[in-house]
Each structure stands twice: as structure tokens, then as C-alpha cells.
ZAMARGU-4260 file (C-alpha; in steps of 0.2 Angstrom, whole numbers, plus 5000, padded with zeros to 4 digits):
<rodrens>
0) 5876/5828/5407 | 5868/5819/5422 | 5869/5799/5423 | 5857/5787/5431 | 5865/5771/5437
5) 5851/5757/5430 | 5852/5740/5441 | 5842/5725/5432 | 5840/5708/5443 | 5833/5694/5430
10) 5824/5680/5440 | 5831/5665/5444 | 5822/5652/5436 | 5821/5642/5421 | 5823/5653/5404
15) 5822/5667/5412 | 5838/5674/5402 | 5836/5685/5387 | 5849/5686/5372 | 5840/5699/5365
20) 5844/5718/5364 | 5834/5728/5378 | 5829/5746/5378 | 5825/5757/5392 | 5818/5774/5394
25) 5817/5782/5411 | 5802/5794/5415 | 5802/5807/5428 | 5791/5825/5435 | 5803/5834/5423
30) 5806/5825/5407 | 5812/5809/5400 | 5828/5800/5394 | 5831/5795/5377 | 5827/5776/5375
35) 5845/5769/5377 | 5853/5752/5373 | 5855/5742/5389 | 5874/5738/5385 | 5887/5727/5395
40) 5905/5722/5389 | 5899/5705/5397 | 5886/5706/5380 | 5870/5695/5380 | 5875/5687/5399
45) 5874/5702/5409 | 5853/5697/5406 | 5856/5678/5410 | 5846/5671/5425 | 5850/5674/5441
50) 5860/5690/5436 | 5862/5706/5443 | 5868/5719/5425 | 5872/5738/5428 | 5870/5749/5417
55) 5871/5769/5415 | 5858/5780/5406 | 5864/5799/5404 | 5853/5812/5400 | 5856/5834/5395
60) 5846/5833/5413 | 5840/5829/5430 | 5822/5821/5426 | 5815/5826/5443 | 5806/5813/5453
65) 5806/5795/5442 | 5788/5786/5443 | 5788/5775/5427 | 5801/5764/5417 | 5798/5758/5399
70) 5808/5742/5393 | 5806/5735/5376 | 5815/5718/5368 | 5820/5718/5352 | 5826/5702/5342
75) 5844/5697/5339 | 5844/5692/5322 | 5828/5682/5320 | 5831/5676/5336 | 5816/5680/5349
80) 5816/5673/5365 | 5807/5679/5383 | 5814/5688/5397 | 5810/5688/5415 | 5816/5703/5425
85) 5812/5704/5443 | 5815/5721/5446 | 5825/5737/5442 | 5831/5748/5453 | 5839/5768/5447
90) 5849/5776/5456 | 5848/5795/5451 | 5860/5808/5451 | 5852/5818/5467 | 5856/5801/5476
95) 5840/5796/5477 | 5837/5776/5474 | 5819/5771/5464 | 5813/5751/5463 | 5804/5747/5449
100) 5793/5730/5452 | 5792/5720/5436 | 5790/5700/5441 | 5782/5698/5425 | 5788/5689/5406
105) 5794/5702/5392 | 5791/5688/5376 | 5787/5703/5361 | 5794/5718/5354 | 5781/5730/5362
110) 5783/5742/5375 | 5780/5738/5393 | 5778/5751/5405 | 5782/5748/5425 | 5778/5761/5439
115) 5789/5764/5453 | 5787/5752/5468 | 5776/5767/5479 | 5759/5760/5478 | 5746/5772/5473
120) 5728/5773/5471 | 5720/5782/5457 | 5715/5798/5462 | 5733/5802/5471 | 5739/5800/5451
125) 5747/5818/5447 | 5757/5816/5431 | 5745/5812/5415 | 5756/5801/5408 | 5755/5789/5423
130) 5736/5792/5425 | 5737/5787/5404 | 5749/5772/5407 | 5737/5764/5422 | 5723/5767/5412
135) 5731/5758/5396 | 5737/5744/5409 | 5720/5741/5415 | 5713/5742/5397 | 5726/5727/5391
140) 5722/5718/5406 | 5702/5717/5403 | 5707/5710/5386 | 5718/5697/5395 | 5708/5691/5409
145) 5689/5690/5403 | 5675/5682/5411 | 5666/5668/5407 | 5649/5659/5413 | 5654/5641/5415
150) 5640/5633/5421 | 5624/5645/5424 | 5620/5645/5441 | 5640/5643/5445 | 5654/5657/5449
155) 5661/5662/5432 | 5679/5659/5427 | 5694/5663/5418 | 5689/5663/5398 | 5702/5657/5393
160) 5701/5638/5390 | 5717/5631/5389 | 5734/5633/5400 | 5744/5639/5385 | 5731/5651/5383
165) 5734/5662/5399 | 5746/5675/5397 | 5762/5670/5405 | 5763/5680/5420 | 5751/5668/5428
170) 5754/5652/5422 | 5765/5639/5432 | 5783/5639/5432 | 5796/5626/5419 | 5798/5619/5437
175) 5779/5617/5445 | 5776/5609/5425 | 5787/5598/5427 | 5785/5591/5442 | 5766/5591/5441
180) 5766/5581/5426 | 5778/5567/5432 | 5768/5566/5449 | 5751/5563/5437 | 5763/5549/5430
185) 5770/5543/5446 | 5754/5544/5453 | 5745/5534/5440 | 5733/5518/5442 | 5748/5504/5440
190) 5759/5511/5450 | 5748/5509/5466 | 5745/5490/5461 | 5757/5477/5470 | 5746/5463/5460
195) 5734/5461/5448 | 5715/5458/5450 | 5700/5463/5437 | 5695/5480/5438 | 5676/5477/5440
200) 5677/5463/5451 | 5672/5466/5471 | 5682/5462/5484 | 5683/5449/5495 | 5687/5457/5510
205) 5693/5471/5517 | 5710/5461/5518 | 5712/5459/5501 | 5712/5478/5497 | 5729/5479/5507
210) 5735/5466/5496 | 5731/5474/5480 | 5737/5491/5483 | 5753/5499/5487 | 5753/5515/5497
215) 5764/5530/5501 | 5765/5528/5519 | 5762/5540/5531 | 5759/5544/5551 | 5741/5548/5546
220) 5738/5535/5534 | 5743/5520/5543 | 5732/5526/5557 | 5718/5526/5545 | 5719/5510/5540
225) 5718/5505/5560 | 5707/5516/5564 | 5693/5517/5549 | 5679/5507/5558 | 5681/5514/5575
230) 5669/5527/5579 | 5681/5540/5589 | 5692/5539/5574 | 5673/5543/5562 | 5669/5558/5575
235) 5686/5566/5576 | 5688/5567/5557 | 5673/5579/5557 | 5686/5590/5567 | 5703/5590/5560
240) 5698/5580/5543 | 5699/5587/5529 | 5681/5592/5529 | 5680/5600/5547 | 5665/5614/5544
245) 5652/5600/5541 | 5648/5600/5562 | 5637/5612/5569 | 5628/5611/5586 | 5610/5604/5586
250) 5599/5616/5594 | 5584/5606/5593 | 5581/5589/5584 | 5575/5592/5565 | 5559/5583/5562
255) 5563/5572/5550 | 5577/5563/5563 | 5564/5555/5573 | 5578/5549/5587 | 5573/5546/5604
260) 5582/5545/5621 | 5578/5525/5620 | 5592/5525/5607 | 5605/5531/5611 | 5605/5531/5631
265) 5603/5514/5636 | 5591/5511/5651 | 5585/5530/5654 | 5604/5533/5658 | 5603/5551/5650
270) 5590/5565/5640 | 5592/5571/5621 | 5585/5587/5628 | 5596/5590/5641 | 5611/5586/5633
275) 5606/5597/5620 | 5604/5612/5631 | 5620/5609/5638 | 5628/5610/5620 | 5634/5592/5619
280) 5624/5586/5605 | 5630/5590/5586 | 5623/5587/5569 | 5629/5584/5553 | 5617/5584/5537
285) 5620/5583/5521 | 5603/5587/5514 | 5611/5594/5500 | 5614/5579/5494 | 5595/5575/5493
290) 5587/5567/5478 | 5600/5569/5464 | 5604/5558/5452 | 5619/5546/5456 | 5631/5541/5441
295) 5634/5528/5432 | 5650/5519/5432 | 5655/5505/5420 | 5638/5505/5417 | 5633/5501/5432
300) 5620/5512/5442 | 5630/5520/5457 | 5621/5526/5475 | 5621/5542/5484 | 5613/5545/5499
305) 5610/5562/5510 | 5611/5557/5528 | 5609/5563/5544 | 5622/5559/5559 | 5620/5563/5577
310) 5635/5566/5587 | 5638/5567/5607 | 5652/5573/5615 | 5655/5563/5631 | 5667/5571/5643
315) 5676/5578/5632 | 5675/5564/5617 | 5665/5566/5604 | 5656/5551/5596 | 5641/5545/5584
320) 5627/5540/5592 | 5614/5541/5575 | 5613/5538/5556 | 5598/5539/5547 | 5606/5538/5529
325) 5589/5545/5518 | 5581/5562/5522 | 5563/5557/5524 | 5561/5546/5539 | 5551/5529/5535
330) 5550/5510/5537 | 5564/5507/5524 | 5575/5520/5532 | 5580/5515/5548 | 5591/5524/5561
335) 5606/5512/5564 | 5615/5515/5583 | 5632/5510/5590 | 5623/5495/5597 | 5617/5489/5580
340) 5627/5473/5573 | 5645/5478/5569 | 5640/5475/5551 | 5624/5486/5551 | 5635/5500/5561
345) 5649/5498/5549 | 5638/5499/5533 | 5630/5515/5539 | 5647/5523/5542 | 5651/5518/5525
350) 5637/5528/5517 | 5639/5543/5527 | 5660/5545/5521 | 5655/5540/5505 | 5643/5556/5506
355) 5655/5566/5516 | 5669/5565/5501 | 5656/5573/5487 | 5650/5587/5503 | 5669/5587/5502
360) 5674/5588/5487 | 5659/5599/5477 | 5658/5610/5489 | 5670/5613/5505 | 5687/5609/5492
365) 5682/5614/5473 | 5670/5628/5478 | 5674/5635/5493 | 5690/5635/5492 | 5695/5633/5471
370) 5681/5642/5462 | 5679/5658/5474 | 5699/5659/5474 | 5697/5661/5454 | 5686/5674/5456
375) 5695/5686/5468 | 5711/5684/5456 | 5703/5687/5439 | 5694/5703/5446 | 5710/5709/5455
380) 5721/5706/5440 | 5703/5715/5427 | 5701/5728/5441 | 5717/5735/5449 | 5732/5742/5442
385) 5748/5733/5449 | 5754/5751/5457 | 5738/5748/5466 | 5743/5743/5487 | 5730/5728/5484
390) 5737/5720/5470 | 5752/5721/5478 | 5746/5712/5492 | 5736/5699/5487 | 5743/5695/5468
395) 5755/5682/5479 | 5740/5674/5483 | 5735/5671/5466 | 5748/5662/5462 | 5744/5647/5449
400) 5726/5647/5454 | 5721/5650/5437 | 5728/5637/5428 | 5725/5624/5440 | 5706/5629/5438
405) 5709/5627/5421 | 5717/5611/5425 | 5703/5605/5435 | 5687/5609/5422 | 5699/5599/5409
410) 5704/5584/5418 | 5694/5582/5433 | 5676/5588/5431 | 5674/5590/5411 | 5662/5576/5401
415) 5676/5565/5404 | 5686/5569/5418 | 5690/5558/5433 | 5677/5563/5444 | 5662/5566/5432
420) 5668/5545/5428 | 5671/5537/5443 | 5663/5548/5458 | 5646/5546/5464 | 5641/5564/5463
425) 5649/5567/5444 | 5639/5572/5429 | 5622/5579/5433 | 5623/5577/5451 | 5639/5589/5452
430) 5630/5605/5444 | 5613/5600/5455 | 5625/5598/5474 | 5636/5615/5467 | 5622/5625/5464
435) 5614/5620/5479 | 5630/5624/5487 | 5633/5641/5479 | 5614/5647/5488 | 5618/5640/5503
440) 5637/5652/5504 | 5637/5667/5516 | 5649/5678/5520 | 5648/5673/5539 | 5652/5656/5534
445) 5669/5660/5524 | 5675/5672/5539 | 5680/5657/5550 | 5677/5669/5566 | 5660/5671/5562
450) 5658/5653/5556 | 5665/5645/5572 | 5650/5656/5580 | 5635/5650/5571 | 5640/5633/5571
455) 5642/5635/5591 | 5657/5624/5591 | 5665/5635/5598 | 5669/5623/5613 | 5671/5607/5606
460) 5686/5599/5615 | 5702/5595/5603 | 5698/5606/5588 | 5712/5609/5581 | 5705/5614/5561
465) 5696/5628/5574 | 5710/5633/5586 | 5723/5633/5571 | 5713/5642/5561 | 5707/5657/5571
470) 5725/5662/5578 | 5729/5662/5557 | 5712/5673/5555 | 5720/5686/5568 | 5738/5685/5561
475) 5730/5689/5544 | 5718/5704/5549 | 5733/5710/5560 | 5745/5709/5546 | 5731/5715/5533
480) 5725/5731/5545 | 5745/5737/5547 | 5747/5738/5526 | 5730/5745/5522 | 5730/5758/5536
485) 5746/5764/5529 | 5738/5767/5513 | 5721/5773/5521 | 5722/5786/5533 | 5700/5788/5530
490) 5687/5781/5527 | 5683/5792/5514 | 5701/5787/5504 | 5689/5769/5504 | 5674/5775/5495
495) 5683/5785/5479 | 5694/5773/5476 | 5688/5766/5459 | 5698/5753/5456 | 5695/5744/5475
500) 5675/5747/5471 | 5676/5739/5455 | 5685/5724/5462 | 5674/5721/5476 | 5657/5724/5465
505) 5665/5711/5452 | 5667/5699/5464 | 5649/5700/5470 | 5642/5700/5453 | 5654/5687/5445
510) 5656/5675/5460 | 5640/5676/5469 | 5630/5681/5455 | 5623/5696/5464 | 5614/5687/5476
515) 5614/5698/5492 | 5607/5686/5505 | 5624/5681/5505 | 5629/5694/5514 | 5643/5697/5502
520) 5649/5718/5502 | 5643/5725/5484 | 5653/5741/5490 | 5667/5746/5503 | 5663/5761/5515
525) 5676/5761/5528 | 5695/5755/5530 | 5684/5739/5543 | 5676/5732/5528 | 5687/5733/5518
530) 5699/5725/5531 | 5689/5709/5536 | 5686/5705/5517 | 5705/5705/5512 | 5707/5695/5526
535) 5695/5682/5521 | 5702/5681/5504 | 5719/5677/5510 | 5713/5663/5523 | 5704/5656/5510
540) 5717/5656/5497 | 5731/5649/5509 | 5723/5642/5525 | 5705/5635/5519 | 5712/5627/5506
545) 5726/5619/5513 | 5715/5613/5527 | 5704/5605/5514 | 5717/5599/5502 | 5732/5594/5511
550) 5725/5578/5518 | 5716/5573/5505 | 5726/5556/5501 | 5727/5552/5519 | 5714/5552/5524
555) 5706/5544/5505 | 5719/5533/5500 | 5712/5520/5510 | 5698/5518/5499 | 5685/5509/5514
560) 5687/5526/5524 | 5681/5537/5511 | 5676/5529/5494 | 5671/5539/5481 | 5654/5529/5475
565) 5645/5514/5482 | 5639/5501/5470 | 5623/5494/5481 | 5609/5503/5487 | 5609/5506/5507
570) 5600/5491/5517 | 5582/5496/5521 | 5582/5484/5533 | 5597/5479/5549 | 5605/5463/5546
575) 5616/5462/5532 | 5631/5453/5527 | 5650/5454/5526 | 5648/5450/5508 | 5637/5463/5505
580) 5646/5475/5511 | 5661/5469/5500 | 5650/5472/5485 | 5646/5486/5488 | 5663/5495/5490
585) 5669/5503/5474 | 5678/5490/5463 | 5697/5490/5459 | 5694/5502/5446 | 5686/5517/5454
590) 5698/5512/5469 | 5713/5517/5461 | 5708/5531/5449 | 5701/5540/5467 | 5717/5534/5476
595) 5727/5541/5460 | 5719/5556/5459 | 5720/5561/5478 | 5739/5559/5477 | 5741/5570/5463
600) 5730/5584/5470 | 5741/5581/5491 | 5757/5584/5482 | 5765/5599/5483 | 5779/5604/5472
605) 5797/5609/5477 | 5793/5631/5470 | 5781/5629/5484 | 5779/5646/5494 | 5772/5645/5512
610) 5761/5658/5519 | 5770/5674/5522 | 5785/5671/5512 | 5784/5684/5494 | 5800/5681/5484
615) 5794/5692/5471 | 5793/5710/5483 | 5780/5721/5475 | 5782/5732/5491 | 5797/5744/5491
620) 5792/5756/5505 | 5797/5752/5522 | 5780/5752/5533 | 5773/5737/5522 | 5788/5727/5522
625) 5790/5730/5542 | 5772/5724/5543 | 5777/5709/5530 | 5794/5706/5543 | 5778/5707/5561
630) 5768/5696/5550 | 5782/5683/5544 | 5786/5684/5563 | 5770/5679/5569 | 5768/5666/5559
635) 5782/5655/5565 | 5778/5659/5582 | 5762/5650/5576 | 5772/5636/5568 | 5783/5632/5583
640) 5767/5631/5594 | 5758/5620/5581 | 5774/5607/5579 | 5775/5607/5600 | 5755/5603/5603
645) 5759/5589/5588 | 5774/5581/5598 | 5759/5578/5610 | 5747/5572/5599 | 5744/5553/5594
650) 5737/5560/5578 | 5745/5577/5573 | 5736/5589/5567 | 5748/5598/5552 | 5736/5607/5539
655) 5737/5625/5547 | 5754/5624/5550 | 5763/5640/5541 | 5778/5632/5537 | 5765/5618/5526
660) 5751/5630/5520 | 5755/5637/5503 | 5752/5657/5500 | 5736/5653/5485 | 5726/5639/5479
665) 5741/5630/5467 | 5736/5611/5466
</rodrens>
């Protein structure tokens, strides 16, 4: 008779304990144990939350190399609860220790199989039972995680229409659930009001907005309120605001934007042609918003323009020099300039900032982070076994993504959602803009080094999104390469890894709708190809999402800087008056809804997990664990550098500080 010492770790989270009877079976290369009741003198307290419990499983002879355990939970009388073990460790009579990561809820009486922690690709499986268990796992996952065509022409999503129908392993924790609801309540419209105002009345003045609303202040929000009219701050937001990927170098003026030297250079003191050749002229073109049907809010037609904005780098300072609010040049579509009257120029910038809100929310934020992250997650959960190295590497970067996206489809972009009801691009325009955006996405645009090069913005001064983002890309790439090289010693191993190939094929088909022009890989042939793509996935789910999400309230709560809708058409001639500007801005009701939503979308929960931290330990081997430590060290050094730089900035850029970035799209 030989004894196996079994240690069971129960996760320290709400409701993780079980009072039911739990049974375990050990499976090795030379046989399997009987199904043994996990019993302790401490009784049910042995499997209490956060507890470590010790048991012994006796067998007539050695089981050889352990590769699998089976866990089964039985009712205690008529009481059935949920149990969340984090891992099981087994010490064999030969002195070897085996670790079995679990990290999932066990709620039923079914047999649940978990593999030993060593990562294995499918073609490396040698034992018949291991192959069978792997096959059954993926069959079950394909039933649990099904694709749905949410809207024709857009990325597919998880079929589940309610968080309650999701498998427990991908839902919010009790803490996240509670705090998310609390944030929604405390961010409610009424909480922002200092004094009553009729919801549909126009604003009398900018000062009145300050008088009516109570802001959750921050250094950045205070700066936005003070500087929102200033040209320098207007341009700065294209570099370090919530939409830092819009700006690109202008290599030649578009034919539909007839700006002349005389317009932008007084007294002949410059030449657009020369400045373009020097790389000092930049363009922001909102053509995806052209000719869409703007929303109707409170039975009042709204307005949405597709402006073109020209910016000039003057000795290290980026400034706007020309704005055209519609795509087609015409007498009733004047080009606005900084030399125009204060109200003319301010009005033009307000229409641009409103257009930027729509472009940011629908393309840069929703489509390019949330929806793509969901595609990456669903494909991973459907096609890749838990014992696969890719699963272990990527699953932490899928945390909460499926539930947050379901909530977005229910509460934000549904027929009665907040965005649909109160944004200028809500409703019919929303789908049109997102379809156009998807058709314009390329693989290069998702990889920040390629994107920076393609947009020609490598030399703009004070572009902290670029500076921090490129460093993060390199750090993530180094980490991913280190982990994957450990498991893929040759390109041939990549080619014959069918789970890996199914993963990328599903992404190409369901995320990018099989559009070859995107440049998204349909298969992997080399370790290098796989490494770059996995780096992009992690960067998108953590860094890019943080860059375009975390500052929404700080840059958008002061409504004149980010109007979510506009109630009057743009001026067709120069010379508007202040009252027209105030009547154009969204009313009290729309303003409050926008503020509340931005507060909700920017508020992290207390169970936030920063980039590079892995409280759920999926890897157990020394090499990937060493790579994780090096990854964390590199991120820590970058965080320190960013903080040091920010100490000397009037307006700090914190959205790509690794300590402030979540591992996944979780909000």
C-alpha cells in the first residue's frame, strides 16, 4: 500500500467554500486510484474559503506519473452549494510533487477532470485517457461557448444574451458584481446635480453648466474645465486623450480640403507644401461619419458632422490651423481658422469634439478593444484546451470580458440603451459607422509599432501614448517570445498544432469576417508569426483598452469638451452668436446621461488585476514562471519611469502606467 499526500487549496473569494462531500481520483501512467472521499477531522471547514486542506489517498501500488485528477462534489443531504478550488497538489510516494490548476466553480454532481500543470500541445499527448479527456473538454466548451451573429457585417459575439446564462468561470466575482452595481447607482444622474434645472432646456451659459453639475474632481478634469477652449489643449487630446490613434501625418492635402497658404500663414510667412515635406502637418479625417443619419433625442433631430482637421507642429507645439466640418467643399461649408472670431472657432472645435466622441466610442473603444477582445476570448475558450500553453498564457487576459460585453449590449447599445438614446450616432448611424470601421481595420493598425510607422507620427513631440505604448509592446513581446519559445522549439511544431490553428482560423472568420484585406493571419506557419499575434492580443486587451477607456470621465465629464450630441446644424457662414452655441450643446438631460455613463465606464473595481499579475497560477513549470517574474520586473521599471516623467508634467499621462492598467477588458 502506498500513500499520496493531497493538498487542496480553496480560493479566497465570496461563496467559494463547500459543505458538500468531495471525492477525488488520481490518474497516472500506471493506473488510477479509487474514488476517495476527501475527509478531514475538521469536517466541512477543511474546504472553507481561503483554506488549505490536507488529505491522504491510499493505493495498492504506485500510479506512475500523475497526469490527471477527477473531482466530484455530492449533495450533503438535500443541500447543494458551489465550490471554487484554485488548485490541488499531490505528493507521490516517490517524492515527486504534481500541481493541478483548477480555477473554476464546481456546482453540480458531474465528474470534473483537471490536468497536471505541465503545458502540453495535443500532439504531445501519449496516454489514451488524457487524449480522451482533452477531446471531451473541447466538445463541452464548444457547447458552452457558441458564436452568434449579433449584427450582419460586425464581429460575431458570444451567443449568451444574459450574464446569468454564462458559465460561472467567466462571470464577475461577487465583489465585481456588487461594486459595479454600486458604481452605477452612485454615478446616477441625480447624484451629479447641484441644483434643479428643467431637463430639456438649453443652457444659458457655460457658467451655468458648472452651477448645475457636481463633478468628481481630478487634476485632469480640472485642467479640462480650465483649458477646453484653448487650441493647444484641443491638439494635445489627439496625442494623449482618449482617442490617440486618429492623428496621422499629412503627405498631401486631400482634394476635398482646399486649405491655402494664405489661410494658415499670415503675410506669406510659410508654405503648406514646405511644411508637409518637413513632416510638420498632420490630418484628422472623420470620413467614416459622413452621410449617416444622426439620432433623434427627445423628439428633436440631432446633428453629426464628418470634419477634417489640419494641425501644425510649430517648434514642438502641435496646434490646429484649419477645420472643415463637412467632407464636400462648398460655399455653405466654410473652412474655419484660428483667425476667425472666438465664437466661430469655438463652434468649429465643438463640432469636431462631438465627432471625435462618436469615432472614439464606436470604433476606437467598442470595436477595436471590446468586440475584438471578445472574439479572442470566445475563440480561445472554444478551441484551446486548458492544458495548452496558449490557454495558460491568454486566459488571464479574458477575465470578465464576456460579461462586460453582454452588459454593454443590454444597457448601452441595445434599442433602449443609453448610447442609442442619447448619442448623436446612436441607432441607425451606430451600425453604419461600426461596419465602416471594421472594413478599415488592418492587422498593422492593431500592432502599435506598425501603426505608428504607418500613420507617420514617430517624431511628434510629447506623444506619451506612443512612447509608453511602444515600450509596453516591446516588454510584452519579449515575455510572449520567452514563453512560447519554451514550448515551440521549431516552426514545424507550430504548423502541426491543430488547436492553435483552429484558434486563429476562428478569429479570422468570426472576428474579421474572413476579409483577407485586413492582413489578419488565417494560420500560423512560424513561431515568429504566432508571437507577434499573441503580443497584439495581450496589448489590445490590456494596454490599448486602458489607453482609450480609463480617461473617459476625466476628458468627457466636462460636456463642452466632449458633447455626445449636438442639437443645431453647423454654421454655414461665419459669425454665430453665443446663444446659438449654447442652444447647440446637448441639454441638461443628455449631459447628465453622458456624465453618468462615462463615470461607470471609467471606474475600476477593487478586485482589479494589473497587467502582468497572475493571481490564478496556470503555469507550474520553472521556465514560464521565470518569464513571468522577468515580465513583472520590466513592467515595474517602466511604471517607475512613467511616474518620474509625470512628476515633471503639467498634465500627467497615466493611462499606460502598468500599475494602472487592467490585465483584460473588464470594464
